[in-house]
C-alpha positions, 0 to 999 in steps of 0.5 A: 117740397114736402112737409117731411122735408126738415130737420128735427135735432137737439139742443136747439132753444127757438126763442119762442119755446124751449126745443126741438129735440129728436135727431134726424138719421145720417142717411138722412142728413146726406140727403138733405141737401139733394132735397133742398135743390129738388125742393127749389127745382119744384117750386121754382118751376125751372129750378136751378139756374146755370151757374153766373146765368141769372142775370145774363139771361136778360141782359147783354152787356154789363158795366164789369163790376156793377151790382145789379139787384135780383129780386123782384115782387115776383120772384126771389133766388136762394143761394145754396152752398153744398161745399159750404162758403166763405163770406166777405164783407165787400168782394176780394175784401175781408172775410166776414164768415165761414159756413160749412156745407150744413148748419149746426142744426144738420140743414144745408146752408142757404142764402138769401140773394140779394144782387149780383155784381156781374162781369161785362158779359153780365154773368155773375162773380159774386153774390150779395147775400143776406145772412143767418148770424147776427145782428140781423139784416147781416149781409155780405158777398160769396163768389158766384163758383161756390154756390148754386142758385135756385128761383123762389116763387114765395115770399111772406110778410107779417105785420106785428101791429095788424098780428097778421101774417101773408104769404105771397107766390108770384107777387099774389097773395096765397094764404093770410092768417092771423097769428100770435107774436111777441110780447113787450118784453120780448118782441118779434124783431122786425126786418127783412130776412129768409127762410133759412131752415125748415124743421120738423120736432118729433113731438108735434103735439108740442109747443113748435107744434108740426114744424117749424120754418127758421127765419135768419132773424134773432131776438133782439132780448134773449141773447142767452138762448143757446145758438143766440135764439133763433126766430121761427114760425111755427104752430102751437099746441096753445090755439088760444094765443093766436092773434095775442102779442105772448111769444118770446119772438117767434112766429106762431101760426095755428097748426092747420095753417103752419102745415100750408106755410111750410109746404110753401115757404121753401129755403131763401123765402124772403121775410119781411117784418113789419112794426 
């Protein structure tokens, strides 16, 4: 997936800066779902997994209703809800949230996959997924038939104390960089998240630099911000801030490094933020 595959939209106030302020064309929005899937296909070196086939390719017999973890140190999975999806608190339980095919910024709805609830033949009936909603770390269950599953080879780990970001591909370090993190009054939220959107600002010399990798985390203190104060990994027009705890919760990278991370961190990439 190229650095241009992202959305710039009006009135999104990421928790680390003012806003991304340009609108994408209707035709571009219509192509986004296909681009996300193509990006996952290219990055996963095998592409979109046949529905219900993630586990069945490796295991032949399962206990019906059992939950099988899917992630490993080398590979994660993304679930793309091309027609929208209903997420439940438990399989066949109460509805937790409803999602359209695109989020409020016009980006295709993507979940990070944690596990599968399987049938006897080990095909997936449900997926346990991470959700881009509050509270941070929210999860739920989506019917397997409602999503397309694709492998994700990348993983990001951020150490707030060390102010360092590490990008892994297939379990091996691909890139390491010093970052700026949240200030003591607006800290970067720790936890396990995933890349849920990739945004491109109209002004690439602005506070977000050339792009913002949106993750499924929200500021725990900026609760009145637009969209609840979503957190992102992005560039900056304040290079002096790198290595310091000065942001409103987001993770800042030097712009040249952000371009590399943006290209690699496809939707569904796990993001682990440690204290």
